[in-house]
C-alpha positions, -999 to +999 in steps of 0.1 A: +576+294+438+606+282+419+609+270+382+595+235+390+565+247+410+580+242+445+568+265+472+584+277+504+565+248+520+584+224+498+617+239+507+610+236+544+596+201+541+626+187+523+648+201+550+627+183+577+617+216+592+585+207+610+582+240+628+585+259+596+560+237+578+536+241+608+541+279+607+532+280+570+502+257+575+489+279+603+490+308+579+471+290+551+497+272+531+483+242+512+497+211+528+487+191+498+506+212+473+523+195+443+552+205+422+548+210+384+555+173+379+524+165+400+543+151+430+527+159+463+550+174+489+540+145+513+555+120+488+588+140+489+588+139+527+582+102+527+609+096+501+634+113+523+623+092+553+611+120+575+588+099+596+580+126+623+572+152+597+552+128+576+531+119+607+526+155+616+516+164+580+490+136+579+476+146+612+474+182+599+454+171+569+478+160+542+462+135+520+482+102+523+459+087+497+468+113+470+482+103+437+510+117+417+507+128+380+514+092+369+485+079+390+507+063+416+497+063+452+523+070+479+534+034+484+537+028+447+557+060+444+581+049+472+586+015+457+593+031+423+622+050+440+635+019+459+622+031+493+610-003+505+615+004+542+596+036+541+568+020+520+565-007+547+564+019+574+538+040+556+516+009+552+519+002+589+510+038+599+484+048+574+453+026+575+441+015+541+473+019+522 
């Protein structure tokens, strides 16, 4: 873990390394891990526009309905960071968001 609470899973996820994330998940890594700011790793993946990894993570059990430390859901988080296209995509691919 680094100084802001990011794990190896974070490092692989922000590099869009699906195989690495899957390897860690298979060995017990928490796919819903958050950094010390309370941001779920899935939010970071979505913010970077990694649609394939996002889909895989949700199918593997990542909570697309999680909230960050500010109480924002994923779509609100994306909109807060001017990621309108990804927010629209998430709404279309995650029922109930």
